[in-house]
N, C-alpha and C positions, 0 to 999 in steps of 0.2 A: 925318790926321784925328784927332780925340779924340772918344770916345763914353764913355757912364757904361754901366755893366755890373755884375752881382752882383759883381763883384770889384773894383768901384771904379771907377777910370778908366783907359782904355787907349788908349794912342797906337799906331795902324796906320800902315803905310806900304807904298804899293803901287806898282809899276811896271806896265808893260804885259805884263811877263812873270810878275807874279804878286806875292803878299804877302813881303814883305822884312823886315818888322819888326812886332812884336806885344808891346807892354812895359805894364806896369801901373804906377799912380802913384796917389798920393792928394792930395798938396798941390801947387797951381800950379807952384810953384817946381822940383818935381820935372821936371814937362812939359817946362821949358826945358832941363834937363840931358839928357834922353832925346833931344829936338832936336838936341843938341851932340852926342851919341852918334852919332845916324843922320847927322849930317854927316860924321863922322868915318869911320864904317864905310863910307859910300858918297859918298867926297869929291869925285868928279867928277859928281854927279849935281846937277841943278837941283830944288831941295826947294820945293813950295809946297803950300799947305793946301786940300785937297777933301774935305771930310766926305761929299759924296756918293759919291764912288769909294770910299772907305773904308767906306762905310755898308752898300754890297752885300756885303763881306766880314764885316762885324761882324754882319750879320743872319744869314748863314749859317753864322757860329761860335757866336755867343750866343744864337740865337731858335729855337725848334722848328720853324721854316721853313725846314728844310734841303732845298735840291733836290739828290737823290741823282744826278740825270744831269749836274749842274754841280760838277765835283771842284773844290777849291779848289789853285790852284797856287801853289807857293813858289817863291821865289827866294833860294837860300842860297850864300853864300860861305864857306869855311872850308877849313880841310886835310883831304886826305882820312880823317885819323882821326877828325876832329871830325864830318866829314859821316856816318861809320859809326856814330859815337856817337848821333847824331841819328836817323838811320835806327833803331837800335835802340831808342830811346825810342818810336818811332811804332809797332813790333812789341808795345809792352805793351798790351794791352786795357784799356779804360775800367774803374773801379773795380778794377783790379788793383795790386799794388806790385813793385817789383825793388829791389834794392840795388844800390850801385855795383859791387860785386865780381861779383854776378850780371851786371851790363852788360858787365864787363870779360872773363868766361868765356864770355859768347854771343859775343863778338869774337874768341875763341881767343887772349886776351891777357890771363891772368889777374894778372900783376902790373902790370896799366896801372890800377890802381883811382884812383890821383891824377890820372892823365891823363884818365880818364874823368870824375872828378869837375870837372876843370877844364873839359873840354867842354861839361858840362851847364850849368855857370854861364855858360858864355858862348852859351849857346842864344839866337839872336836872336828867336825866334818863341813867346814864353811861350804855353803852356797848351796850341796846337796841336800842337806839339811837344812831349810831356807830360813835361816835367823833374820836373812836380809829384809824378809817381808813384814817384820815386826816393826812398827812405829808408835809413839806415844799416842794415847786417847786423843790428844789435841789435834792429831793429824799432822805433827810436825815430825821430820825427818831426823831422828836423834842419833846420837854417836852410834858408832858400829865397830867392834873390836878390830877389822879391817881397813878402816877409815872410812868417814862419811860419803868421800867422794866415790869410791868403790861399790859401796850400798847403793847410791843413787845410780852407778852405770849398769849395776846387775838389775834394778827394777827397770831401767830404760829398756834394757835388751829383752827382758822378760815382755815387756809392754808391747815391744815390736814385733815380736814373735808369736804374740797373741792374735787369735781370729777376730 
């Protein structure tokens, strides 16, 4: 399904086992690229458009109508290292920032900064697995797969909601 949110349009893909893709785009042709990417990532899946099914996830992620008794299940596939990196991203609190080297250190692998950056760039579930919370160790807000402006907007929203 495709939905409009504070950060532009988002493409969401779900299975019976959970959310497997959340990606952002601005232009219609980008949607088609993301669908092609989804087909490559899940090449044995039958993909169909069902905005109602993705809408339940959308509502839980992007509105204030969160049901804390209904966790959002994710369906991820990646190497064990990528899964560790994505878990480390989930450990960064809303409104907080971490550097690539901080993530590598948290995995007891301080030399893996480039591998961490690569795993973050391949995060299939944007925003919910908060790759937008990672910045350079210099404090610079670096590039972001979904656009630097979108990353800044996500961080600003989180900061505005933080107590």
